[in-house]
N, C-alpha and C positions, 0 to 999 in steps of 0.2 A: 504494500499500499504506500502510495506516494503522499507525503505531506506537502500541501500546496497553500501558500499564503496569497491572498488577493487583496490589493489596495483598491480603494474607491468602490467598495462592494455595494454602496447605496445607489450608485448610478445605474443607468440602463444596462450597460455591458456587464457590470459587476453582478447585478441581479441575475442576468442570464447565465453567467458562469456558475453561480450558486445552484441554479436550477439543474444545469447539466451535471455538475459534480455530485449532486444528491442522487442523480439517476445512475451514477457509476460507482461500482463497489470497490474500485481500486484507488480512490482518491480520498484522503483525509484532509478536509478543507478548513482553513482559518480565514474568515472574512474580516477585513478591517476597513473602516471608513471614519469620516468625521461625523460626530453625532450618534444618536441611537440607531439601532438596526431597523431599516425600513422594509426588509424582506418579510413577507407574510409568514414564511416558515421559519421557526426559531430553533428547530431541533435537527440533529444530524450533522452539525458542524459547529465550530467555535466562532463566536463573534467578539471582536475587541475594538473599542474606539481607538483611532490612531490618526494623528496628524503627521503625514509623511514629511512635512517641512521641519518637524522637530527631530533632528538627527539623533538625539539621545533616546527619545521614545522609540524611534524606528529601530535602533540598535538593540534596545531592550526587548522589543517584540520579537525580533529575529532570534535572540538568545533564548527567550522563553519558549517559543514554538518550534524552533529548529527546522524550518521548512527546507525541503530539497529543491523546491522551485518557487519563485515569486512571480505572479502575474500582476504587472503594474498598470492599472487602468486609470488611476487618479491623475487628472490633468486639468488645466484651464483650457476651455475650448471656445469661449466667446471671443471671436476673432477681433471684432471692433473694440470691445471693452478693453482688451489688453494692449491695443495700439496706444491707448492713453494711460494704461496702468501697467507699464512695462516692468516695473520693479517686482510686482506681485507675480506676474507671468514668469519672469526669470527665476524667481524663488521656487515656484512649484514645478515648472516645466523643465528647468535646467539644473539648478542647484540640488534639489531633492533627488533628481534622477541620478546625478553624479554620485551623491552620497550612497544611494541605494546600490548602484553598480559596484562601488568600492566595497560595501559590505558583502555583496554577493561574491565578489572575488575572494575576500578574506575567509568566508565561511563555505566556499565551494558550493554555491547555490546557483542554479540556472535562473536567469532573468528573462522573462517574457515581457517585452515592452511594446506599447501601442504607439504608433506614429501615424502620419497623415499624408495625404496627397498635396497638402499645402506647402510641403517642402519644395515643390516644383513651381516653375513660373507659368505652366500651362501653354507654352508655345509649341510643344511637340508631343502631346499625349495621344494615345495611351502610353504609359511608361513601363519599362522593365525595371527590375531591382537594381541594375547597375547604371541606370541613367543618372546624369549629373544634377544634383539639387541646385535650385536657384530661387529661394523663397522670396515672395513679394511683400510679406507682412511680418510684423514682429512676432506674431504667433507662429508663423511658418519657420522663422529664423530660430525661435526657441525650440521647436521640435527637431530641427536639423542639428542644433547644437547638442541636444540631449542624445541623439543618435551617435554623434561623434564622441561624446563623453563615455558612452557605453563601450564603443569600439576600442577606445584606448585604455579602458579600465583593467583589462585582462580577465574579466569574468566570462563565463559561458553564457551566451545570450542568443535570443531570437527576437528580432525586431519585426513586428507585424504592422505594415502600413495599410491603412484603410481609408474609406471615403464615405461621408454622410451616413452615419449609422442611424437607423430608424427602428422603431418597435414600441412595445408598450410594457410597462412594469409598474409595480406598486409604488404609490407616493412619489412619483417622479418630480424632481426639482426643476426640470426644464423640459420643454417640448422638443419635437424634432419635425423635419419638413413634412412628413406624412401626416402626423397628428395635427399639426398647425393648419395645413391645407384642408384637411377633412373637417375640422372644427369650424374654421372660418366659412367655408362654403355651405356647411349645414345651417349656419346662422344667416345665410344670404348676403354675406359681406363680399364686397369687391376686393380682390387681392392682386397686388402687383408682383410679377415674377419675372426675373431676368431671362432674356431670350438669347444671351450671348455667352452662356456658360454651360459646359457639358460635364456630367459626372456619372459615376456608377454607384448608385445608392446601395447600401449594405444592410441586410437584415441582421439585427443584433444577435440572433441565435447562431447565424453563420460565423461571425467573428468570434463568438464565445466558443464554438466548437473548434475553431482553428487554434485558439489559445490552449485548450486542453490537449489537442492533438500535438502541438509543439512541445508540451510538457511530456506527454507519453512517449513521443518519438525522440525525445532529447534533441530536438531540432536546433541547428546553429545557423546564424546568418540572418539575412534580410529576406522577408517574404511579402509579396503583395497579396492582400486578403481583402477583397471588396466584393460587391455584387458583380454580376456578369453582363449586365445590360447597360450600355453607354447611351445616355440620353441628354437632351437639352433640358434645362430646369423647367421650362414651360411644358414640355412634353411630360416630364415627371409629374407635375401637378395635374395636368390633363388626365393622365392615367389614374391618379387618385380620384378625380371627379368621375371618370367613367366607371371605375370599380364600384363606387358607392352611389352611382346614379345621381350625381349632383350637377348643378348648372355650370357648364364650362364657360358660358358667356360672362361669368363673374371674374374670370381670369384675365388680367390685363398685362400683356407682354410689355416689358420696358427694357432699356439698355442698362448695363452695369454703371455706366458713367452718370446716368440720370439719378441714381440712388445717392451719389456723393457719400459713399461709406468711408469710414476712417481708414480701413484696411483694404488694400488691393487684393482682389481674388484672381487666381489663375483662370484664364478663360476655358481651357479644355484640358482636363486631367484624364482620369481613367487609368486602369492598370492592365498589364499582361499578367494573367493568373497561372500560367503554365507551371511555374516552379511550385507554387502552393498545392496545385492539383496533383502534381507528381510526388512531392515529398511529404505533404501533410494529408494526402487524400481529401483535399478540400473540395467540397461539393456545394457551391452556393445555389440558393434558390433563385429563380427568375424573379423579377420585380413583381409580377402578377401573383406568383406563388407566395411571395412575402406579404403582399397586401391581404391575401386570403388568410394567412396565419394570424396577422394582426387583427383582422375582422373576427376570427374565431375567438381570440383571446379577449377582445373587447366585449363580445357577447357573453363569455364565460364569467 
């Protein structure tokens, strides 16, 4: 049985990792996050409150639980907010990651780290794992710096890069593109969606499965782990409308420039998934299949 510690377990991805780990008999899970445990199931694993920015607390948790692998999902992901709050972004997305990587090296722990398509400039997507990063935002820069800190730490690591994670979980602290579009259109609200950005939206269950596969297969290196359907953001939201039979005329296409956002976004990302499919047995759902799963969970 492998002892696995997860950071950020109150988030969407963290909760999905708990779900999957509870369904597998070969994982002993320690879930950690800031605040009290939001997952509806409280048994079958250990929960501990943990601020990953507190290096002493992080070290103490590792010494206490002695995990063989750590899945690090805790991160700041509000791209515009962190353009103006760079110190907080650097502290969580870079400094804490570097400390974690050092501890993993010291105690011979495999580190599974989540990264993002925003480390690329979007000029040449879809990207392979060995494409050259060129982040356009401070958030993207912080995630690329974290990858570099891990690479030079000497620890055993797998970096999983992903794109627009969506899904539903208990007591979610923030929404995602699918739930936002569905809720707004159900209320009859007109929504503005950029027509000049392309992404591969990722079901939370898929990236959670990839995290646990990386642990079980003792994977090393960088892996692209996203959805398999590349689409324009307007098309993405239109598919949400079609699935739930909502009014597509409420969707207003706009350009990225007209939004005047603090952080620049890469126009076209997307990933080549061949490595994860071959080495992690990664089997992502189609976007339509993902929407069906979200629908079933919302009804449940």
